[in-house]
C-alpha positions in Angstrom: 97.4 83.2 107.7 97.6 87.1 107.1 94.5 88.1 109.2 96.4 91.1 110.2 96.5 92.5 106.8 93.8 91.1 105.0 91.2 93.6 105.8 92.6 96.8 104.4 93.7 94.5 101.4 89.9 94.2 100.9 89.0 97.6 101.4 91.7 98.5 99.6 89.7 96.4 96.4 86.3 97.1 96.9 86.6 100.7 97.5 88.6 101.4 93.8 87.3 104.2 91.7 86.9 101.7 89.1 83.7 99.9 90.3 83.2 97.2 87.4 85.3 94.3 89.3 84.5 90.7 90.0 86.4 90.2 93.0 87.7 86.5 93.8 89.1 85.8 97.1 90.9 82.4 97.6 91.3 81.1 101.0 94.8 78.5 100.8 94.0 76.9 103.6 94.8 79.5 106.6 94.7 78.6 109.8 93.5 81.8 111.4 90.6 83.8 111.2 91.3 85.3 107.0 88.2 83.1 105.9 85.9 84.7 108.6 87.0 87.7 107.4 86.7 86.6 103.5 83.2 85.1 104.3 82.3 88.5 106.0 83.2 90.7 102.8 81.3 88.4 100.5 78.4 89.1 102.4 79.1 93.3 102.3 79.9 93.0 98.7 78.0 91.3 96.2 80.7 91.0 93.6 83.1 89.1 95.6 83.5 85.2 95.2 84.8 83.8 98.0 86.4 80.1 97.8 88.3 78.0 100.3 90.9 75.4 100.0 93.4 72.7 101.4 96.9 75.0 101.6 98.5 73.9 97.5 100.6 77.0 97.4 100.3 80.3 95.6 100.7 79.1 92.2 97.9 76.6 92.2 95.7 79.3 94.0 96.4 81.7 91.4 95.6 79.2 88.3 92.4 78.5 90.6 91.5 82.0 90.3 92.3 82.4 86.4 90.1 79.6 85.8 87.1 80.9 87.6 87.8 84.7 86.6 85.0 86.0 83.8 86.3 89.4 83.2 88.2 90.9 80.5 90.7 91.6 82.4 93.0 90.3 85.4 94.6 92.2 88.5 96.7 90.0 91.0 96.7 91.1 94.3 98.5 89.6 97.5 96.4 89.4 100.3 99.1 91.4 102.3 99.2 94.4 100.2 96.6 97.0 99.1 95.8 99.3 96.4 95.5 103.3 95.9 92.2 104.0 95.5 92.6 104.8 91.7 94.9 101.7 90.9 92.9 99.6 88.7 91.2 102.7 87.1 94.6 104.6 85.8 95.6 101.1 84.4 92.5 100.3 82.8 92.4 104.0 81.1 96.0 103.4 80.1 95.5 100.4 78.8 92.6 101.5 76.7 94.3 104.9 75.8 97.5 103.3 74.2 95.4 99.9 73.1 98.5 97.9 74.6 98.0 94.0 76.1 99.3 95.0 79.2 99.5 98.4 81.5 102.0 98.3 84.1 102.4 101.0 87.5 105.0 101.5 89.9 104.3 100.3 93.4 105.5 102.8 95.3 104.6 105.9 94.5 102.6 106.5 91.3 104.0 107.8 88.6 101.7 110.1 85.8 104.6 109.7 82.9 103.8 106.7 80.2 106.7 105.0 78.8 105.5 102.3 75.6 107.5 99.7 75.0 107.4 96.9 72.8 107.2 93.6 72.9 111.2 93.0 73.1 111.5 96.0 75.5 109.1 94.9 77.9 110.5 91.4 78.2 114.1 93.0 79.1 112.5 95.2 81.2 110.6 92.2 83.4 114.2 91.7 84.6 115.9 95.0 85.0 115.8 96.4 88.6 114.2 99.5 87.3 112.1 97.8 84.8 108.6 96.8 85.0 109.7 93.7 86.8 108.3 90.5 87.0 105.6 91.3 90.0 102.0 90.8 89.9 100.1 93.6 91.7 101.3 96.1 89.6 99.7 95.0 86.3 96.7 94.7 84.4 96.3 91.2 82.0 94.0 91.0 79.2 92.4 87.7 80.4 91.8 86.4 76.6 95.9 86.5 76.5 96.4 84.5 79.4 93.6 82.5 78.9 93.9 81.4 74.9 97.6 80.9 75.4 97.0 78.6 78.5 99.6 80.6 80.4 99.6 79.4 84.2 101.5 79.2 87.4 103.9 76.3 87.5 103.0 75.2 91.0 106.6 73.5 91.4 108.1 76.9 91.7 108.3 79.1 94.3 110.7 81.7 94.0 110.1 84.3 91.3 107.2 82.3 89.8 105.3 85.6 89.0 108.6 86.5 86.8 108.0 83.3 84.8 104.6 84.1 84.7 105.1 87.3 83.3 107.5 86.3 80.9 105.4 83.6 79.3 
């Protein structure tokens, strides 16, 4: 039930400077006009795959997105958020430039400075309030790492499920 924010969110995705996107929109049982908005954008942009299901929560919905994704990389976006127009391009370019497995950006101000962390430093930084943190929507993930390791969201966890996913 995010009709108030959804169009701005979708517009920020379809207008990315990095255009080679597969966009999966999943309606998790909304009772407002969210489904109609998704249908409208599916007709406008052929990169959009739209699915609708009964409400089972954000974790199972994200798992459906993972299972249905075909791309080499995954970005999660919450329906009440929106992206800077070049977010995906910057994350992708940094991931390739530094040959890393995860690319992270700030979520308030874009910082052009780059910090490289090893696995241990990255794990510690997930739990640090001024580190990379456990959010999903500011990261570009390598799809194979998620799929080959069967990393899923725990449907029984309703708070900090994204932090657990990132730690795994």
